[in-house]
N, C-alpha and C positions, 0 to 999 in steps of 0.2 A: 755777471748779468751788468754791473753797473758801467760798465765798459763799452757794450752794445749801443752805439747810437751817439755815446757822450762825446767824442771827438766832432762828429759831424755838427752838433748842437752847440759845442764851445766855439767851434769856428764859425759857423752859423752868426752869432752872438756879436763876435767879434767885425765880421765883413757888415752887419749890420749898422753897429755903433760907427764904424769907420764911415759907411754910404749916407749915415743921418748927418754928419760930423762933416760932411766935405759937400753934402747936396748932391751924395752920386746915388740917384734913382736904380740906377742897373746893381749897382755895389749891395744898396740895400734888398732889393728884390732876392737877388744872389743870397745873401744873409738867410732871408726867411726861407728860401727854398733849401737850404743844407740844414736849417732848424727842422722843418718839416721831415726831410730826408731822418733825422738823426731821433725825432719821434717817431717814426715809421720802424725804424731797425729795432727802437727801443719794444716797441707794441709787439713785434714779430717775436723777439726774445722773449719776451713774456707769455705770450701765446704757446711758445716751444716749450718754456718750463713748467708750464700749468699740463702741456700736453703728457711731457714725458712722466709728471707726477702722479698723473692719472691712470696711465701703462704701469707703473711701477707697483 
């Protein structure tokens, strides 16, 4: 489960950092979107895991 969304979050943090360093607002926004996407994937994986445990 740790891998679900982790890559998106890491990629997003890198993009956001580069965007801030270069004053590129578009890249900063893309980074924040990637992080949000990673958080959403992680949340969905946790919900899925919880549902699987309830069925068992």
